[in-house]
N, C-alpha and C positions, 0 to 999 in steps of 0.2 A: 479532546476526544481521544479515546484509546482505540488504536487500530486493531483489526482482526486479520488473521491470515487470509480469510476469504475476501476481505476488502482489497488486500494487496494483490491477490491472484486475479480478482475480477478487474481491477483497475488496469493491471498490466495487460490482461487479455483484451480489454476494450481498446487499448492503445496499440495493440499488436507489437509489443516490444518484448525482448528477451529479458531474462533475469539479469544478465550481464549489462544490458542497456540501462535498466533501472538502476543497477548498482552504480554505473558510471554517472548517470544523471544526478544521483543522490550523494555521490562522493563516498560511498561505503563499499565494503567487500561483497562480492556475489554470494558468498556463503551466508552472510547476514540476511540477504533477500530470501534465499532458499530456505533457511531455517525459519524465517518469519512466515513464509507461505505454507510451511508444513504444519503450522499450529492450527488446531481447531479452537477458535475463540481468540481472546485477547493475546497479542504477541508479547513475548517476554524479552525483548531486546533493550539495550540502553535507550534512554529517552531521546538522546541526540540522534541516534540512528532511526528511531521511529519517526521523529519529526522530519528528518532528512528525506525519508521515503515519502511521507505525506506531502511535503513541499514539492518534491520532484513530480509526483503524480498530479498534484493540483496545478502546477505550472504547465503541465502537458494537457490540461483540460478535464481532469477528473474532479468531480464534486463528491465529497464524503457526506453521507446521510447518517443522522443519529439513529438511535435505537428506539424511536418514539412509536412503540406499538408493533412495528413490523420487523424489528431487528435492524442492526447496522447494515449499510449498503453503500453502493457507489453508483454514479451515473456520469455520462459525458455532458460537459457544459455545451449548451446550444450556441 
């Protein structure tokens, strides 16, 4: 699944964590998080960085939703 800037912003907002906290969780630079969140649509960062952000958010309870009709999204795991 390709991540969008909106998914990263929304996931981080749901967890109430800062860009720096997400960067630390993912083991990437905060500039990469900020650059990714600024994108409208699919993010254009290295695959490893995208996967690291996705894994960090998933590990903290975020579920990524595909674009099956309503567009890509996120929600908190119950």
